[in-house]
C-alpha positions, 0 to 999 in steps of 0.5 A, a space after each residue: 135390229 141395227 140401223 142398217 137392218 132397218 133400211 135393208 134387213 137383207 144387207 148382210 145375206 150371202 148371195 145364192 145362185 140357181 132358179 126360183 124354187 118351184 111351188 110344191 103340191 100345196 102351191 107354196 115354196 116348201 122352205 118359205 110357206 105363207 106367214 114365214 118371217 123375212 129371215 126364212 128368205 135367207 135360204 134364197 140368198 140376198 135379193 137383187 133389190 129390197 124395197 120398203 112399201 111401209 115401215 109402219 106396216 112392215 110391208 116390203 118386197 124382195 126381188 130376186 131378179 136373176 130368179 124371176 121371183 118376187 116376195 111380198 111381206 106384210 106385218 113381217 110375214 110372207 103374203 105373196 110369191 110371184 113368178 115373173 115369167 115373161 121378159 116384160 114382167 120386170 125391168 131390173 137389169 139382171 132379170 131372168 124370167 122364171 119357169 115355175 112348175 105347175 102341179 101337172 108338171 107343165 113348165 109355165 113359160 110366156 108361151 102358155 096362154 089363157 086356155 092352157 092356164 084354165 086347162 091346168 088350174 081350172 076355171 077362173 072366178 068370174 067375179 075376180 077375173 078379167 081379160 088380163 088377170 085370171 083369179 083362181 081359188 085352188 082350195 087348201 087355202 091358196 089362190 092365184 092371179 095369172 097375169 096375161 099380156 094383150 095377146 093372152 099369154 102368161 107374164 106373171 103367176 102370183 100365189 097368196 093365201 086365200 083368206 
């Protein structure tokens, strides 16, 4: 790994357009399942922002602001996919909210409220949920956090392995 790759391993990736890829039936992005290395994200193109969280722990984030998508890596492997749905979810100047497809075919937008999230995904875990964050375990090894604004509307949907 060259010095420039140490600072930003996505530096030489080609740009790519288009919306954020929807999660599939397994609630993972087909071309980028949990545990994938950063190189797998190349298929999404160069991110709008790369940020190291810890070089020692190989923790970093890739923000695809134009797609409303954030990827988090730990130990060099994908550990979280976040769909940034509402305008308040990101302050990057190129941000465009995403509208991911839920398993029932509903597009998740800022108009989706707490009741709709529960109807689509099921009851949240009472031990891991509060007014502004609903934690839902989906089975098949995936969990979600649904972040809500003060009015109870969806701002962000984060998916991660249920370890």
